[in-house]
C-alpha positions as CSV (number, residue, x, y, z in Angstrom):
1,M,149.1,167.6,7.5
2,V,149.5,165.7,4.3
3,A,152.9,165.3,2.7
4,L,152.6,164.4,-1.0
5,G,155.4,162.3,-2.5
6,G,156.8,163.0,-5.9
7,N,154.7,160.2,-7.4
8,A,151.7,162.4,-6.7
9,L,152.8,164.5,-9.7
10,L,155.1,162.2,-11.8
11,R,154.9,158.4,-12.0
12,S,157.9,156.2,-12.7
13,G,158.6,156.0,-16.4
14,Q,156.7,159.2,-17.3
15,K,158.5,162.1,-19.0
16,G,157.1,164.8,-16.9
17,L,154.7,166.2,-19.5
18,F,152.3,168.9,-18.3
19,T,149.3,166.7,-19.2
20,E,150.7,163.7,-17.3
21,Q,151.2,165.8,-14.2
22,V,147.8,167.3,-14.3
23,Q,146.2,163.8,-14.5
24,N,148.4,162.6,-11.6
25,V,147.6,165.6,-9.4
26,T,143.9,165.4,-10.2
27,E,143.8,161.7,-9.0
28,T,145.7,162.7,-5.8
29,C,143.4,165.6,-5.1
30,R,140.4,163.4,-5.6
31,A,141.8,161.3,-2.8
32,L,142.4,164.4,-0.6
33,V,138.8,165.4,-1.0
34,A,137.8,161.9,0.2
35,L,139.9,162.6,3.3
36,M,138.3,166.0,3.8
37,K,134.9,164.4,3.6
38,E,135.9,162.4,6.7
39,G,136.1,165.7,8.6
40,Y,139.8,166.5,8.2
41,T,141.0,170.1,7.7
42,I,144.2,169.7,5.8
43,C,147.5,171.5,5.1
44,I,149.6,170.2,2.2
45,G,153.3,169.8,1.8
46,H,154.8,168.2,-1.3
47,G,158.0,166.8,-2.8
48,N,159.8,168.1,-5.9
49,G,162.6,165.5,-6.5
50,P,161.9,164.8,-10.2
51,Q,160.7,168.4,-10.9
52,V,163.7,170.2,-9.4
53,G,166.0,167.9,-11.2
54,N,164.3,168.6,-14.5
55,V,164.5,172.3,-13.8
56,M,168.2,172.0,-13.2
57,L,168.7,170.1,-16.4
58,Q,166.8,172.8,-18.3
59,H,169.0,175.4,-16.8
60,E,172.1,173.4,-17.8
61,A,170.9,173.0,-21.3
62,G,170.1,176.7,-21.6
63,N,173.6,177.5,-20.4
64,K,175.3,175.1,-22.9
65,T,173.1,176.2,-25.8
66,F,172.5,179.9,-25.3
67,G,174.9,180.9,-22.6
68,L,172.1,181.6,-20.1
69,P,173.4,181.3,-16.6
70,A,172.2,178.3,-14.6
71,M,170.3,179.2,-11.5
72,P,171.3,177.9,-8.0
73,M,169.5,175.1,-6.2
74,D,167.5,177.4,-3.9
75,F,166.2,179.3,-6.9
76,C,165.2,176.0,-8.6
77,V,163.3,174.9,-5.5
78,A,161.5,178.2,-5.5
79,E,160.5,177.6,-9.2
80,T,159.1,174.2,-8.4
81,Q,157.3,175.5,-5.3
82,G,155.4,177.9,-7.5
83,S,154.7,175.5,-10.4
84,I,153.7,172.5,-8.3
85,G,151.7,174.7,-6.0
86,Y,149.8,176.0,-8.9
87,L,149.0,172.5,-10.2
88,I,147.8,171.3,-6.8
89,E,145.8,174.5,-6.1
90,M,144.1,174.3,-9.5
91,C,143.3,170.5,-9.4
92,L,142.2,170.6,-5.7
93,Y,139.9,173.6,-6.3
94,N,138.3,171.7,-9.2
95,E,137.8,168.5,-7.2
96,L,136.4,170.5,-4.3
97,H,134.0,172.2,-6.6
98,K,132.8,168.9,-8.0
99,A,132.2,167.6,-4.5
100,G,130.2,170.8,-3.6
101,I,132.8,171.9,-1.0
102,D,133.5,175.6,-0.7
103,K,137.0,176.1,0.5
104,S,139.8,178.5,-0.3
105,V,143.1,176.9,-1.5
106,I,146.3,178.9,-0.9
107,T,149.8,178.3,-2.1
108,L,152.6,179.9,0.0
109,L,156.2,180.2,-1.0
110,T,158.2,179.1,2.0
111,Q,161.7,179.7,3.1
112,V,163.1,177.1,5.6
113,K,166.2,177.9,7.7
114,V,168.9,175.3,8.0
115,D,172.3,175.3,9.8
116,K,175.2,176.1,7.4
117,N,177.4,173.7,9.4
118,D,175.0,170.8,9.1
119,P,177.1,167.7,8.4
120,A,174.7,166.8,5.5
121,F,176.7,169.2,3.4
122,Q,179.6,166.8,3.6
123,R,177.6,163.8,2.5
124,P,174.9,164.3,-0.1
125,T,172.0,161.8,0.1
126,K,168.9,163.4,-1.3
127,P,167.9,162.1,-4.7
128,V,166.7,164.6,-7.4
129,G,166.0,164.5,-11.1
130,P,165.5,161.6,-13.5
131,Y,166.8,158.1,-13.3
132,Y,169.9,157.1,-15.3
133,S,171.6,153.9,-16.2
134,K,174.9,153.3,-14.5
135,E,176.9,154.3,-17.6
136,E,174.9,157.6,-18.0
137,A,175.3,158.4,-14.3
138,D,179.1,157.8,-14.5
139,R,179.4,160.0,-17.6
140,Y,177.4,162.9,-16.0
141,A,179.4,162.5,-12.7
142,Q,182.7,162.8,-14.6
143,A,181.5,165.8,-16.6
144,T,179.8,167.8,-13.8
145,G,181.3,166.5,-10.5
146,A,177.8,165.6,-9.3
147,V,177.3,162.6,-7.0
148,F,175.0,159.7,-8.1
149,K,173.6,156.8,-6.1
150,E,171.6,153.8,-7.1
151,D,167.9,153.8,-6.3
152,P,167.0,151.2,-3.6
153,K,163.9,150.2,-5.6
154,G,166.0,149.3,-8.7
155,N,164.8,152.1,-10.9
156,G,168.3,153.2,-11.8
157,W,170.8,155.9,-10.7
158,R,169.9,159.5,-9.5
159,K,171.8,162.6,-8.6
160,V,172.0,163.2,-4.9
161,V,172.5,166.6,-3.1
162,P,172.8,167.7,0.5
163,S,169.7,167.4,2.7
164,P,170.2,169.4,5.9
165,V,167.7,169.3,8.8
166,P,165.1,172.0,8.7
167,M,165.3,174.3,11.8
168,E,162.7,177.0,11.3
169,I,159.8,177.6,8.9
170,D,158.8,181.0,7.8
171,H,155.2,182.2,8.3
172,V,154.2,179.3,10.6
173,E,151.7,181.5,12.5
174,I,150.1,182.6,9.2
175,V,149.7,179.0,8.1
176,K,148.3,178.0,11.4
177,E,145.8,180.9,11.4
178,A,144.7,180.1,7.8
179,V,144.2,176.4,8.5
180,E,142.2,177.1,11.7
181,K,139.9,179.2,9.6
182,G,139.3,176.2,7.3
183,H,141.5,177.2,4.4
184,V,143.7,174.6,2.6
185,V,147.3,175.8,2.6
186,I,150.0,174.4,0.3
187,T,153.4,175.1,1.8
188,V,156.9,173.8,2.5
189,G,157.0,172.6,-1.2
190,G,160.0,170.5,-1.9
191,G,160.9,170.8,1.8
192,G,161.0,174.6,1.5
193,I,163.5,177.0,-0.1
194,P,166.8,176.3,1.9
195,V,168.3,179.4,3.5
196,V,170.8,180.1,6.2
197,E,170.9,183.2,8.3
198,E,173.9,185.4,8.3
199,N,174.1,188.7,10.2
200,G,170.3,188.8,10.4
201,N,169.9,188.3,6.6
202,Y,168.7,185.2,4.7
203,K,170.9,183.6,2.1
204,G,169.9,180.8,-0.2
205,I,172.0,177.6,-0.1
206,E,172.7,174.6,-2.4
207,A,170.5,171.9,-0.8
208,V,167.2,170.2,-0.9
209,I,165.4,169.7,2.4
210,D,163.5,166.5,2.9
211,K,159.9,167.3,2.4
212,D,158.6,164.7,4.9
213,L,160.8,166.1,7.7
214,A,159.8,169.7,6.8
215,S,156.1,168.6,6.8
216,A,156.6,166.9,10.1
217,L,158.1,170.0,11.6
218,L,155.3,172.2,10.2
219,A,152.7,169.7,11.5
220,A,154.2,169.9,15.0
221,R,154.4,173.7,14.9
222,I,150.7,174.2,13.8
223,G,149.5,171.6,16.3
224,A,148.2,169.0,13.7
225,D,146.8,165.8,15.1
226,S,147.7,163.6,12.2
227,L,150.4,163.5,9.6
228,F,149.8,161.6,6.4
229,I,152.9,160.8,4.3
230,L,151.9,159.7,0.9
231,T,154.2,157.5,-1.2
232,D,153.9,154.9,-4.0
233,V,153.3,151.8,-1.8
234,P,150.2,151.0,0.4
235,N,152.2,150.1,3.5
236,V,155.6,150.2,5.1
237,C,157.3,146.8,4.9
238,I,160.1,145.0,6.7
239,R,162.3,142.6,4.8
240,F,161.2,144.6,1.7
241,R,161.2,142.6,-1.5
242,Q,162.3,139.5,0.3
243,P,160.4,136.2,0.2
244,D,159.2,136.8,3.8
245,E,158.3,140.4,3.3
246,K,155.8,141.7,5.9
247,R,153.5,144.6,5.7
248,L,153.3,146.7,8.8
249,E,149.8,147.9,9.8
250,R,150.2,149.5,13.3
251,I,153.5,150.1,15.1
252,T,154.8,152.2,17.9
253,V,157.6,154.8,17.8
254,A,159.7,152.3,19.8
255,E,159.2,149.6,17.1
256,A,159.9,152.1,14.3
257,K,163.2,153.0,16.0
258,K,164.1,149.4,16.3
259,Y,163.4,148.6,12.6
260,L,165.4,151.7,11.6
261,A,168.4,150.6,13.7
262,E,168.2,147.2,12.1
263,G,168.4,148.7,8.7
264,E,164.9,147.6,7.6
265,F,164.2,150.9,5.8
266,A,166.3,152.1,2.9
267,E,167.9,155.5,2.9
268,G,166.5,157.7,0.1
269,S,163.3,155.8,0.3
270,M,161.4,154.7,3.4
271,A,163.9,155.6,6.2
272,P,163.4,159.4,5.9
273,K,159.6,158.9,6.1
274,V,159.8,156.9,9.2
275,R,162.2,159.4,10.8
276,A,159.7,162.2,10.0
277,A,156.9,160.1,11.6
278,I,159.0,159.7,14.7
279,F,159.8,163.4,14.9
280,F,156.2,164.3,14.6
281,L,155.0,161.9,17.2
282,E,157.8,162.9,19.7
283,N,156.7,166.6,19.2
284,G,153.0,166.4,20.0
285,G,151.5,164.5,17.1
286,K,149.0,161.7,17.7
287,E,149.4,159.5,14.7
288,C,151.3,159.2,11.4
289,I,149.9,157.2,8.5
290,I,152.2,156.2,5.6
291,T,150.4,155.0,2.6
292,E,149.5,155.7,-1.1
293,A,147.1,158.4,-2.1
294,N,144.5,156.0,-3.4
295,S,144.1,154.5,0.0
296,L,143.0,157.8,1.6
297,G,139.5,157.9,3.0
298,S,139.3,154.1,3.3
299,G,139.5,153.8,7.1
300,N,142.4,151.7,8.3
301,A,144.6,151.9,5.2
302,G,148.4,152.2,5.3
303,T,150.9,151.8,8.1
304,R,149.8,153.7,11.3
305,I,152.6,154.8,13.6
306,V,151.6,155.9,17.1
307,A,153.5,157.1,20.2
308,E,152.7,154.0,22.3
């Protein structure tokens, strides 16, 4: 299972142009092909933080300018599942073709059930959309009631929304069957379309599910051996950006829990990735590798987290 970070589509400082995203996704898919050449059969999850934020901004602008109703968060997530899935599917197919590999690539829109009483709805933490200066963030917060928090990497301020824990993923058996047949499945995009169940019916809800945790849940459900969480740094670090910063190469679940408890990993950044790794390993997974896309296929790259 490979969970692609938002930087797989949109780099820091880019505007989100279609040409930019195609180039970024192509580079990431080239790295995925290198992984597949090592013998891996893969399933792909992906983030949508910048993209779903931009979609929401487009809806808001359409509402102000033309009176078009803005769509709810679950609808925006569904939009980005389709558009990002298309980009990954197209670019990966092209890279597989170049490598002489004959595989089907399938994008599946995925609803993910959450608990409507999840405490996350009382404390939004998931960053979405573009970065703003403190002044811009304060102005938008006052105008819209949205909550903004500072990015731990110093890139600016971003809107944050609730991020409930995924409970169940639709079509898990279909995904498992397709992967076992050798197909590449792109699913749980943006963490999945968030829904709650009421009287036997699904209802979309205002939230964004963490894509790493959703990918970890799916990986456990389909019996994946390895979970790759791709981000914009080659390794997980402790004492990040301090003079004595240390890259982690191989750690156990116990060590990961210890570093989390000590506050070594920032919320909204590395902490959710490490929690996803722990969940996967405690639910049958063998290893989780956190690294950047360009390091795939290079053997011992990244931070490897194991059960013991």
